C-alpha positions as CSV (number, residue, x, y, z in Angstrom):
1,M,206.5,54.3,66.2
2,T,207.5,58.1,66.8
3,T,211.0,57.4,66.6
4,N,211.4,56.0,63.2
5,V,209.4,59.0,62.1
6,I,211.9,61.2,63.5
7,R,215.1,59.4,62.3
8,R,213.5,58.9,58.7
9,T,212.8,62.9,59.1
10,F,216.8,63.6,60.4
11,F,217.5,61.3,57.6
12,S,215.8,62.8,54.9
13,A,216.8,66.1,55.9
14,L,220.7,65.1,56.4
15,L,220.3,63.7,53.1
16,I,219.2,66.7,51.5
17,F,221.4,69.0,53.1
18,L,224.3,66.6,52.0
19,S,223.3,67.2,48.1
20,A,223.5,71.3,48.5
21,L,226.7,70.5,50.1
22,A,227.9,68.9,47.0
23,F,225.8,71.1,44.1
24,L,228.0,73.9,46.4
25,A,231.7,71.9,46.2
26,A,231.3,71.0,42.7
27,G,230.5,74.7,42.0
28,S,233.7,76.2,43.7
29,F,235.8,73.4,42.2
30,F,234.5,73.6,38.5
31,P,233.1,76.6,38.1
32,G,232.2,76.0,33.9
33,A,230.3,72.9,35.2
34,F,227.1,74.4,35.5
35,A,227.2,76.6,33.1
36,Q,224.6,76.7,30.1
37,S,226.3,78.0,27.3
38,D,229.9,79.7,26.5
39,D,230.4,83.4,26.4
40,D,231.3,83.3,23.0
41,D,228.4,82.0,22.3
42,D,226.3,84.6,24.2
43,I,228.5,87.7,22.7
44,D,227.4,86.4,19.0
45,K,223.6,86.5,20.5
46,L,224.0,90.0,21.7
47,Q,225.2,91.3,18.8
48,Q,222.9,89.9,16.7
49,Q,220.2,91.0,18.6
50,A,221.8,95.0,18.7
51,L,221.7,94.2,14.6
52,D,218.1,93.7,14.5
53,N,217.0,96.0,16.9
54,Q,218.7,98.6,14.4
55,N,217.6,97.4,11.9
56,I,213.7,97.6,13.1
57,N,214.3,101.3,14.1
58,E,215.3,101.9,10.9
59,K,212.2,100.5,9.3
60,V,210.2,102.3,12.1
61,N,212.4,105.7,11.9
62,K,211.6,105.4,7.7
63,Q,207.9,105.0,7.9
64,L,207.8,107.5,10.8
65,A,209.2,110.2,7.8
66,E,207.1,108.5,5.3
67,K,203.8,110.2,8.0
68,G,205.2,113.3,8.1
69,I,206.4,112.0,11.6
70,K,210.5,112.7,13.3
71,L,212.0,111.3,16.3
72,D,215.1,113.9,16.8
73,S,213.9,115.3,20.2
74,P,212.7,114.0,23.7
75,D,209.4,116.3,22.7
76,A,209.1,115.4,19.4
77,V,207.9,111.5,20.8
78,S,205.4,113.0,22.6
79,E,204.4,115.3,19.3
80,A,204.4,111.7,17.0
81,M,201.9,110.4,19.6
82,K,199.6,113.6,19.2
83,K,200.0,112.9,15.6
84,L,199.2,109.5,15.2
85,Q,196.6,110.3,17.7
86,G,194.7,113.0,15.4
87,M,195.0,110.6,12.4
88,T,192.9,107.7,14.2
89,G,190.5,110.2,15.2
90,A,191.4,111.0,18.9
91,D,191.1,114.8,19.8
92,E,194.4,115.5,21.7
93,E,193.8,115.5,24.6
94,S,192.3,111.9,25.4
95,A,194.4,108.8,25.7
96,T,196.6,110.4,27.3
97,S,195.0,112.2,30.3
98,G,194.9,110.8,33.5
99,V,190.6,110.8,33.2
100,Y,190.9,108.9,30.2
101,W,193.2,106.4,31.7
102,F,190.9,106.0,34.6
103,F,187.8,105.7,33.0
104,M,189.3,102.7,31.2
105,I,190.1,101.0,34.0
106,F,187.3,101.9,35.8
107,I,184.7,100.7,33.1
108,S,187.0,97.4,32.4
109,I,186.6,96.5,36.1
110,V,183.3,97.4,36.2
111,G,182.5,95.2,33.4
112,M,184.7,92.3,34.7
113,G,182.3,92.5,37.8
114,F,179.5,92.5,35.3
115,F,180.6,89.2,34.0
116,S,181.1,87.5,37.2
117,A,178.1,88.3,38.8
118,G,176.1,87.3,35.4
119,K,178.0,83.8,35.3
120,R,177.4,83.5,38.6
121,N,173.1,84.3,38.1
122,E,173.3,83.2,34.9
123,D,172.3,86.0,33.6
124,A,172.9,86.6,29.8
125,Y,172.5,90.4,30.3
126,L,175.3,90.9,32.5
127,M,177.3,88.5,31.0
128,A,177.5,90.1,27.2
129,S,177.5,93.6,29.0
130,G,180.7,92.4,31.1
131,A,182.0,91.3,28.3
132,I,181.6,94.2,26.0
133,M,182.5,96.4,29.0
134,M,185.8,94.8,29.5
135,V,187.1,95.2,26.0
136,Y,185.2,98.4,24.1
137,P,187.3,100.7,26.5
138,Y,190.9,99.4,24.2
139,C,188.7,100.3,21.2
140,V,187.7,103.9,21.7
141,S,190.1,106.6,22.2
142,G,187.9,109.7,22.7
143,T,187.4,110.5,27.0
144,F,183.4,111.2,25.8
145,W,182.6,107.9,23.9
146,L,184.2,106.0,26.4
147,V,182.0,107.5,29.4
148,S,179.2,107.7,27.0
149,I,179.0,104.1,26.1
150,G,180.5,102.9,29.8
151,I,177.1,104.8,30.9
152,L,174.9,102.9,28.2
153,L,176.3,99.7,29.3
154,T,175.9,99.7,32.6
155,V,172.1,100.7,32.2
156,L,171.3,98.6,29.3
157,P,171.3,94.7,30.8
158,F,168.8,96.3,33.7
159,V,166.8,97.6,31.3
160,M,166.7,95.0,29.6
161,R,165.9,92.5,32.2
162,F,163.2,95.2,33.1
163,Y,161.5,94.7,29.7
164,S,162.1,91.1,29.6
165,T,160.4,90.6,33.0
166,S,157.2,93.1,32.3
167,G,155.8,91.2,29.5
168,K,155.5,88.1,31.5
């Protein structure tokens, strides 16, 4: 019985090896046999993509020029970001600072923990707070408001649970 299993395993492995060898041989004798498309089609596609990208760049530069933003130097990109942040009401340092990004990621992770704990314990307050904590950091551009709302949403489920159980 064991010799039959060994024979079947050996012949299966041999068949796989020979198949791989046949594909290698076919690829070396017929180099274009497994090609997906012709080189001319690839070149035409790349040229079309380059033209599309150029058109998109022209549209973006035109829209930025209407807002008074010119991207003619490497420092102009960071200046443009600061101007765009100012238009949204954010202070200059918020979205570019490491503190902002740390709290944004930290609050989202805490929200994920709240959501999973609320789902596991069937606690609607924790689930709702966790869901909001995972989403709102992407909508707030100031570090002060990010941290303030994060603290409020962290404490809120426990306060709500305390007041909902103390009335019973």
